[in-house]
N, C-alpha and C positions, 0 to 999 in steps of 0.2 A: 390246305396249308396256306396258300397264297391269300385266301379270303381271311383266314385267322390273323395273319401278319398285318394285312391292310386294316382290319378292325382295330387292332392294338395301336397302330400308328394314329388312326383317326381319334381314338379314345385319349391318347397322350396329348394330341394337339388340342383337343377340347379342354383338357385339364389346364394346359399352359395358357390358353386364351382366357379361361375363367379366373386364373390366378392373377392376372394383370388387368387393371382398370385404367382406361384412358378417358380423359375429359378434353374435348376439342381436338382429339387425335385418334386415328384409327390404328395406330401402331404404338401402343404403350411400351416403354422400355423399362418399366419398373412396376412394383406392385400398385402404385398410384402415380400416373403420369399426367400432369396438368399442363396443357399448352396455353399459356396466357397468364394474366394476373389472377391472384387468388384473394378473395375477400372473406375474412372470418369475423362474424359479428359477435361470436361468443369467445370461449377459451379454446386454445389449441393444446391438446394433450399429446405427449410423446410417451408411448408405452414403455419403451426400453432405451433411454438415452445412453446407458452404459455407466459403469462405475468409474470414479476417479480415485485411484488408490493413493494419489499424492495428497488428497484433501479428505482424509479419514473415510474413504469409501463413499463419499457423497456423490450425488448426481447433479452436476451444475451445468445449466444451459445458459448460453449467452446469445445475444443478437448482434450480428456483425454489421458493418457499415452498409453492406448490400442488402440488409434486412433479412438475411438468412439466419436460421436458428441452428446452432451447432453446440456440441459439447465442449466445454472449456477444457483445454489440454494444457496443463502447466508446463509440460516438457517443451512444447513448441511455441508457447506464448512469449511475447517480448516483455511482458510485465506480469506481476502478481497483484491482486487486489490489496493484500496486506503483506508487507515485507519487513523483515527484521535484519538489522545490521549492528555489529559490535565494532566500534572504533577504539583503537588504542593509540594514543599520542605519547610516544616514548621520548624521554629525555628532553622535555620542553624547558623553557626558561622558568624561573621561579614565579613568574606572573601567570603562567598557564598558556592557553590558546585563545587568542582574541578574535581572529577572523580566518576561519578555515572554509574554503569553498568545496562543498560536497559534489558539485557538478550535477546535482539533482534538480530538474526543472521545477520552477514554481508554478508553471502552467499545468503540469500533469500530475504533480504529487503534493501531498501535505506531509511535512516531516516534524516529528515530535521527539523530544528527549524523554525517555522513560526511566532512565536510571544512570547513575554515574558514581565514581569514587576516585580519590587521589591516593597515590602512594609515592614515597620517596624513591627516586630512580635507582640509586646505588644500593640501597638496603632493603627496599620493599616495606619500609616502615609505614603503617597506615595512620599514624598520629600526626597528620598534616593539618596545620591550622593557618590562618592568615594573620599577617601583621601589617599595620598601617605605616606608610612612609612618614606620617606625622608623629609616630611614637607609639609605645606599647599601651598608652592610655586610650587610644582610639581603635575601635574594632570596625573594620571596613566591610568584612564579609566578601562574598564572591557571587558571580553570575554563571549559570550553566543553562544554555538554551539554544534553540535553533531559530533563525530569523530569515526573512526574505530579503535578498539583495536585488532590488529592482534594476540596478544598472547592469548586473551580470545575468539576471533572469534565473538565478539558481538559489538554492538554500545554503546558508552559511551557518557555521557552528561557533559558539563561544563557550569557554570554560576558564575564566580568569578572575584574579583577585581585584577588588575595587580599590584603586588608589593605594595599593600595597603589594604584598608578595606572599607566596606560600612558604612555610618553614616547618621544621620539626625542632629538635634540640639544636640543630645546626642551621643557622639562617642562610648559609650559602649552599642551597640545594637545587637540584632540578627534579622535576616530578614526572610521573607517568599518569596520564588521565585516561581512565576507562569509561566509555560512554556507550549506552545502548540506545539505538534509534528504532522507532516504529515509523514506517513509510507507507502512507495510504495513497492508493491510486484515486485521483479525483474522478467523480462521476460514477464510480463503481459502487461504493458503499458509503461514501462520505460527501459532505457538502460544506462549503464555507459559509459562515454567518456573515451577511453583508454589513459593511460599515464598521465604525468604531463606536464603542459604548463607554461613556464616561459618567461618573456619578460623583457629586459633591458630598463628601462624608460629613461636612459641617461639624468637624471635631468630635463626631460620635464614633464608637467602635462597631456599631451594628447599623446596617442599612439594607435596602432591597432594591435590586436592579431589575427592570422589566425584561422579560425574556425576549430574545431576538425574534424577528418575524419568521414564521415558518416552523416554529418549535412549539 
């Protein structure tokens, strides 16, 4: 009986030692334990990185600053590669919103306005138009966009009438501005096109601009 027990213990020990591989170490602590730097000249494949239920069941692997490769976990991450936000500016002046600080860093993110609409605050009337301070015969239009404020280092939002005001049937109104933002994490899936590109249209309606470098 003692001989049989001893044989079983030796057999289990052999299985344990064969299950772990050590490189530059005699005491591996995992299935593969490499003591020192690792150089991979080809591709590194991870057989089972795990599913991310938050990203449609995808398997997304990222490289951290210490060069380790891990699964991207949106629950504990401080940012998402693509973010969506809906802003509602209620009861603004009849000119709208001229300079709203989102507090979103221009160094880390790119902010774009993907959609918007105006309604009259008190009634919810969607028939909002603009009227010029110069009179009804001048149509000024409006601007809705995100822009970089380099003094603050953050993205600002605008949604205002040009040299005029918003109105419906009653010119003395306040409005609600609904705005949808898409916020991209820089360096993850997007890049900025360097420089500013200008083209002289020379009074024509059609022209061609050279594509930015890198595209």
